[in-house]
N, C-alpha and C positions, 0 to 999 in steps of 0.2 A: 674307906673299906678296902680290905685286902682280898683280891679275887684270885682264886686258884684254878689252874687249867691242867688236869691230869691227862695222861694218855688214855685213850679208849682201850678197853680190854675185851669187848665183845668180838667174837670171831668174825672176820671179814669186814670189820669196821675200820676204815682208813681215814675218816674225817677227824678234824680237830675243832674244838668248840669256838675258837677265836683266831683271827688272823693277826699278823703284826699291825695292820691298820687299826683293828679294834683295840689292841693293847695300847697303841699310841693315844687313841681317844680317851681311854680310861685314865691313863697317866696324866694327860692334859687336864682332866677334870679333878685331879687330886687323889686318885686312887692308886694303889700299888697292885702289881700283877706278878704272880709266881707261876711258872710253867714247868711241867715235868720235862726233863731232858728227853728229847726224841719225840715229844708229843705230836709235832707237826710233820714227822717224817713221811707218814702215809699220804699227806697232802702236798708233799714236796716243799715244805717250809722248814727251814733250818733253825737250830737254836740261836745261831748268830743273828738271824733276822728278828727273832723275838727280842733278843737282848738289845739290838740296835733301836728297837721301838720303845724300850724302857722296861722290859720284863726282867725279872730275876729267874735264873734257871736252877731248879732243884733236882737232885739226882733220883729221887724215888717218889712213888705215889703217896706213901705214908707221910712224907714231909710236906708235900703239896696240900693234901687234905688237912693235915694238922695245922698248917700255917694260915689257912684261908678262913675268912669270915663268910665268903660265898664261893661255892664251887660251880663252875659252868662246864657242862659236858655236852656230848652229842646224844648218847643213849643212856637208858636207865641203869642204875647201879646193878652189878651182878653180885652173887653171893660172896665172891672174893673181896668185894668192896663194902659189904654191910658193916664190917667192923670199924670203918672210918666214919660212919654216920654218927652225929651227936646233936644234942638239943640246941646248942648255940650256933648252928650252921644253917645257912640257906643253900639249897640245891636248886639249880636252874638248868633244866635239860628236857629232852623229850622223854616222857615217862610211860605213856600208854598203859596206865595202871588197870584199865578195864580188862586187859588180857594177862595181868600178872598179880595174882593174889599174894605170892611170896614176897615180892618187892613192896607191895602196899603194906603188908604186915611189918616188914623190916623198917620202913619209914615211920610208921605209927609207933613202933616200939622205941625207936631212937628219938622220937619227937622232933625230927628234922623238919624245918620249914621248907616245903617242896613246891616249886612252881613249874608246871608242865608247859613247855613251849606250845604244845598243840592245843591248849585251852586258853591261851591269851587271846582276848577278843578286842577289836575296836568297837566303837559305839554302834557301827552298822552291822555288828555280829560277824564280820569277816575275821579270818584267822591269819594275821600277818606273818607269824613265825612258822606256821604249818604250810602255808601256800607255796613257798619256794620248793619245799621237799615234795609236795604233791605234784608240782609241775615236773620235777625230775622223774618221780616214780611213774607218772602218767605217760611221759614221753618214752620211758624205757620199756613199759609193759608190752606194747605191740612188738617191739624188737626182740625181747626175750621170748615172747610167745611164738614169733615167726621162726626162731631158731628151734624151738621145741616141736614145731609142726613138721620139720624136715624128717624124712623117712629114716635118715641116719641117726636121728635123735629119738626114734620110736614114735614119731608122729604120723599123721595121715599122708604125708608127702604132698602137702598143699603149698603152693607159692601164693602168698597173700595177694600180690598184684596180678596173678594170672599171667597168661601170655596170649598172643593173637590166636584165637580159636579155642581158648581154654578159659573156663570160668575163674573169676577172682575168688579168693577166700572170703568167707563170711565171718565178720567180727561183730560180736555183741558186747556193748559196754553198758554195764548196769551202774547208774549213778552219773549225774551230769554236773558234779561239783568241779573243783579245780583239777583234780586228778583225772576224772572221767572225761572232761572236755579236752584235756591234753592228750589222753590216750586215743580218743576218737579222732582228733586232728591228725595225729601221726599215722594211725591206721589208714585214714583216708588218703594221706599223702603217700602211703605205700601202695595205693590204688586198690585197696581191699574194698569189699562191699560192707559198709558200716551201718549198724543200727544202734541207736542210743536210747536207753530207757531211763526215765526219771519220773518221780511223782509231781515235780514242779513244772507245770505246763509253761510258765513264763521262761524258765531256763531252756526248755525245748524250743520255744518260739525264737529265742535269741540264737540258738545254734542253727535252726532252720534258716533264719535270715542271713547269718554269716556265710553258710555254705550253700545257700540258694537251692535247697532241695537235693543236693548231691549226697547228703547224709540223711538216712531215715531216722525219724524220731517217733517214739512210742510211749504213751503213758504207762508207767510201771505199775503192774499188779501181778498177782500170782499166776493168773491165766496167761498173760502176755509173756511173763518171764519164762514159763515152761515152754510155750510155743516157740519163742525165739531161741532159747538155749538148745532145743532139740534140733534146730536147723543150722546151728553155728559150727564153724570150724575152730573158732577161738572165742572164749568168754572172758571178759575182763571185769572183775568186781572192784568197784570204786565207790562204795557206799560209806558215808561217815555220819555218825550221830555224835555231836559235840560232847566229848568227855565220857562217852558211854561205849559199851561193847557193840560191835557191828552186828546187825541182824543177820540171821542165817536165811538166805534167800534161795539157795539151791541145795536140795537134800541129796544124800548119798543115793537114794533111789532114782532121783532125776539124773544124776551123773551116770548111773549105770545104763540109762537109756540113750545117752548121747552117742554121737557117731564115734566108732572106734578110732582111737588116735587123735581125737580132738583135744584141745588144750584149755586149761583153766589157769588164769593169771589173777591172783588175789592181792590187789593193792591194799585192801583193808586188813591184811593179816596182822599188822601191829595192834589193831584193836580187836583181835580175836578171829577175824576173817568172816566173810559173808558166804562162804561155801561150806 
């Protein structure tokens, strides 16, 4: 099979779909790999590194898409790439189609075989390709939110960890999956007061055991969500329904009653968002 790796065109997307190590493995198993010139630049990977691993470098996206039997990407195709889609092509990438009708229709029209990383499951229903990105997003969420809480950023002027004599910030995390667990762990590490909501009591028991009661855990329902959100300085949404649009758990009306300057961080935004 000939595998193509084009440059990502989505704004502020700096990742590349494969590393030189991945290229070497594919070539070792008899496949060929073509990489668009400069595709790895945003990840500090050079064309020379890809070539040394066995890839061929092509100058344009059109040539890469045209030469490949399978395209591997990081993010879903954008309108500028729809013309490259075709029936005899396999596309392997994060698609998040629940939030993108236009992309879904383009893929259906082109009859492209499309495999979404985020829906690939192991027998135990875990998501091996989504989990690493959820770990990254979860760990970043409290840090991004903490910056937004600064008065200079338009926030409440709350320091998450507090100081001697001053209350710590209150962080509410909705969803105790991979992203939510990582978000809660980092927020707790920043010495915030953390409350984690989920419908799965077994997950909450696990988190309670790990953190020995230092993290509050609450069964998620509309009553508890409203009560916790109104008391929060930061709310992190981390709810995932496999392959489906994220549920809207916080209404605009509820947001309007939150503390002025409080912060919402929606990790679920790729699936339409839960706020």
